[in-house]
Structures are given as C-alpha cells and as structure tokens.
C-alpha positions, -999 to +999 in steps of 0.1 A: -118-243+022-097-255+050-107-254+081-095-218+099-106-205+129-131-173+128-120-148+124-127-115+153-156-094+147-138-074+114-141-041+103-152-026+076-125-016+061-111-054+063-141-061+042-135-043+016-102-049+019-107-084+012-136-080-010-113-061-037-081-089-034-107-118-045-121-093-069-087-085-084-067-120-076-095-143-070-076-150-039-085-173-018-076-166+015-095-133+011-127-155+001-118-179+036-117-149+055-153-132+038-173-161+039-164-170+077-170-137+087-209-138+067-211-178+080-231-167+109-253-142+093-264-163+072-271-200+094-291-170+120-312-164+084-311-197+080-329-204+110-350-176+105-368-188+071-367-227+083-387-220+115-370-254+123-370-273+100-354-302+082-341-275+053-323-254+071-294-272+057-303-265+027-310-225+031-277-225+045-265-242+014-274-223-004-268-186+013-236-193+006-240-197-026-254-163-024-230-146+000-210-159-027-222-144-055-223-111-037-184-113-028-183-111-068-205-082-080-202-060-049-194-022-057-186+001-030-190+033-056-233+024-053-223+040-014-243+003-005-226-016+025-215-050+017-245-063+042-272-038+026-263-054-008-257-095-002-292-095+018 
C-alpha cells in the first residue's frame, strides 16, 4: 500500500462506491481509500480494548484484517451501514 494522505470524511455514497469497485475489480486504490477512511476507527477500538497495554499494535493489526474481510463481504442489500456490519 502506498503512502497517501488520509481522505476527508467520506460520504456514505463514496464508501459504497469504493466497496463496489473493490468487490468487482479488486481495485487497490479503492481498498486503500477504504482502509485510510476507517483507520482511525480501528485504532480507536484498539485503544479501547488494549487498555494502554503493549498489545495495542496487535489489536490494530487484527482490526485491519477484519476491516479487509468486511470490505470483501459487505452487501448493502441487507440495509445495514458498512460501519455496523464491520463492527
């Protein structure tokens, strides 16, 4: 993954477009945008569950893997937001 600046707060439509693009074509740019968009959320949850312990980085890593899995499996037809699905 190349170093890119963190995107501004993306709209729901942009997120859904990136997810669809990734699911259809395995577009690396769409995946990168999604990861950067949700990185702070993953890090925030990792801080909550690590309680400041040394395994914060491990939790972030597992969270990122979970995020990538959620990107592959998400189906907006179920009527839930991506954030609710991914958590």
